[in-house]
C-alpha positions in Angstrom: 0.0 0.0 0.0 2.8 2.4 0.9 4.5 1.7 -2.5 1.2 2.3 -4.3 0.7 5.6 -2.5 4.2 6.8 -3.1 4.1 5.8 -6.7 1.0 8.0 -7.4 1.1 11.7 -8.1 -1.4 12.4 -5.4 0.8 10.4 -2.9 3.9 12.3 -3.8 2.1 15.6 -3.4 0.7 14.5 0.0 4.2 13.7 1.1 5.4 17.1 -0.1 2.5 18.8 1.8 3.0 16.9 5.1 6.8 17.2 5.1 6.5 20.9 4.2 4.2 21.5 7.2 6.6 19.7 9.5 9.4 22.0 8.4 7.1 25.0 8.6 6.3 24.2 12.3 10.0 23.9 13.0 10.7 27.3 11.3 8.1 29.1 13.4 9.7 27.7 16.6 13.2 28.3 15.3 12.4 31.9 14.5 11.0 32.6 17.9 14.1 31.1 19.5 16.4 33.2 17.2 14.7 36.4 18.3 15.9 35.7 21.9 19.2 37.1 20.8 17.8 40.5 21.4 17.6 39.7 25.1 21.3 39.4 25.4 24.1 36.7 25.4 23.0 35.1 28.7 19.4 34.6 27.6 20.4 33.3 24.2 23.1 30.9 25.4 20.8 29.6 28.1 18.1 28.9 25.5 20.7 27.0 23.4 21.6 25.0 26.4 18.0 24.3 27.3 17.5 22.8 23.8 20.1 20.2 24.7 18.6 19.3 28.1 15.0 19.2 26.8 13.2 16.2 28.1 15.6 15.4 30.9 15.7 13.3 33.0 13.5 11.0 30.9 15.6 11.8 27.8 19.4 11.8 27.9 21.4 14.9 27.2 20.8 16.0 23.5 18.6 13.0 22.8 15.5 15.2 22.2 17.5 17.6 20.0 18.8 14.7 17.9 15.3 13.3 17.6 14.2 16.6 16.2 17.1 16.6 13.8 16.3 13.1 12.5 12.7 14.1 11.9 13.8 17.3 10.1 16.3 15.4 7.9 13.6 12.9 7.0 11.2 15.7 6.2 13.8 17.5 4.0 14.7 14.4 2.1 11.1 13.4 1.5 10.2 16.9 0.4 13.1 17.2 -2.0 12.8 13.7 -3.5 9.0 14.0 -4.0 9.5 17.5 -5.5 12.2 16.2 -7.9 10.2 13.2 -9.0 7.0 15.3 -9.5 9.1 17.7 -11.6 10.5 14.9 -13.8 7.0 13.4 -14.1 5.6 16.7 -15.2 8.4 17.1 -17.9 7.8 13.7 -19.3 4.0 14.3 -19.5 4.6 17.3 -21.7 8.0 17.0 -23.5 7.2 19.6 -26.1 6.5 23.3 -25.3 3.0 24.6 -25.2 1.6 26.0 -28.5 -0.3 28.6 -26.6 1.2 30.9 -24.0 0.4 29.6 -20.5 -1.3 31.9 -18.0 1.3 34.0 -16.2 2.1 32.4 -12.8 3.1 34.3 -9.7 6.7 35.1 -9.1 6.7 32.6 -6.1 5.3 29.9 -8.3 7.9 30.4 -11.1 10.8 30.5 -8.7 9.6 27.6 -6.5 12.2 25.1 -7.9 15.1 27.5 -7.8 14.1 28.6 -4.3 14.2 25.0 -3.2 17.8 24.6 -4.5 18.8 27.9 -2.9 17.4 26.8 0.5 19.0 23.3 0.2 22.4 24.9 -0.4 21.8 27.4 2.4 20.9 24.6 4.9 24.3 23.0 4.2 26.1 26.3 4.7 24.1 27.2 7.8 25.0 23.8 9.5 28.7 24.1 8.6 28.7 27.7 9.9 26.8 27.6 13.2 26.6 23.9 14.1 30.0 22.4 13.2 31.9 25.6 12.8 33.6 24.3 9.7 33.2 27.4 7.6 32.6 29.8 10.5 34.2 33.3 10.1 36.5 33.9 13.1 37.1 31.6 16.0 34.1 29.2 16.5 33.3 28.8 20.1 31.3 25.7 21.0 28.7 26.4 23.6 28.7 30.1 22.8 26.0 30.5 20.1 25.5 34.2 20.8 29.1 35.1 19.9 29.1 32.7 17.0 26.0 34.4 15.5 27.5 37.9 16.0 30.7 36.7 14.3 28.8 35.3 11.4 26.8 38.4 10.7 29.8 40.7 11.1 30.8 39.7 7.6 29.1 41.1 4.6 29.0 37.9 2.6 27.3 36.0 5.4 24.6 38.7 5.6 24.1 38.4 1.8 23.8 34.6 1.9 21.4 34.7 4.8 19.1 37.5 3.6 18.9 36.0 0.0 18.0 32.6 1.5 15.4 34.1 3.8 13.8 36.0 0.9 13.7 32.7 -1.1 12.2 31.1 2.0 9.4 33.6 2.2 8.4 33.0 -1.5 8.6 29.3 -0.9 6.3 29.4 2.1 3.9 31.8 0.4 3.3 29.3 -2.4 4.0 26.1 -0.5 1.5 26.8 2.3 -1.2 27.4 -0.3 -0.3 24.3 -2.3 -0.2 22.1 0.8 -3.7 23.3 1.8 -5.1 22.4 -1.6 -3.3 19.0 -1.6 -4.7 18.1 1.8 -8.2 19.2 0.8 -8.4 22.1 3.2 -9.0 24.7 0.4 -12.5 25.6 -0.7 -14.2 28.6 -2.3 -15.2 30.0 1.1 -11.7 29.4 2.6 -9.5 30.4 -0.3 -9.2 34.0 0.6 -8.4 33.2 4.2 -5.8 30.6 3.2 -4.1 33.1 0.8 -4.0 35.7 3.5 -2.6 33.3 6.0 0.1 32.2 3.5 1.1 35.8 2.9 1.1 36.8 6.6 3.1 33.7 7.6 5.6 34.2 4.8 6.1 37.8 5.7 6.4 37.2 9.5 9.0 34.4 9.0 11.0 36.4 6.5 11.1 39.5 8.7 11.7 37.5 11.9 14.7 35.7 10.5 16.2 38.7 8.8 15.9 40.7 12.0 18.9 38.8 13.4 21.5 39.8 10.9 20.0 43.3 10.8 20.4 43.5 14.6 24.0 42.7 14.3 24.6 45.0 11.3 23.0 48.0 13.1 24.9 47.3 16.4 21.7 46.5 18.4 23.1 43.0 18.9 26.8 43.1 19.6 
């Protein structure tokens, strides 16, 4: 049954929708946590430490954090694979160009695939920068996320990478949230306007919320 569902177009779209919503939930929580940086180093570092002790004593140190990471990796892989396979299936279904011009799609729709690639590359860079410290600018300090964030956004290229990725994220969420609602059967004539508004508001809040961190460092509010 699982193979049949996965092999169908509807099944792949459902996997994309569910995995996308899982990542969206994480992004909301992650953005709220990021904004704690405005409360100072002690508050932000304490929050980072709390993430590693979450669930104790039932869960061992960092077990809950690793569980979240595993779920996120599974969601990212499922989302990317289903998106790629749906794209290939769409191309095979219409190998020749349309004779008539297609209705003009929104900017978010037309850049959905490129946005996904940008976000995939950004995730790799973000992990290597602030989790492992492999490409971190300056001296990476394990256990001192506040200083590491300030170091990262003290360089112009890190700010450019981050802001471009967050703009791509906003467009991705704006279209993806709407698509997920339609796939899961939530959309209807009476709800469409509310869903579109929710998608726009959610995309705007997440984009502004994430970009607020590098802006805080660049303006000296966070230092």
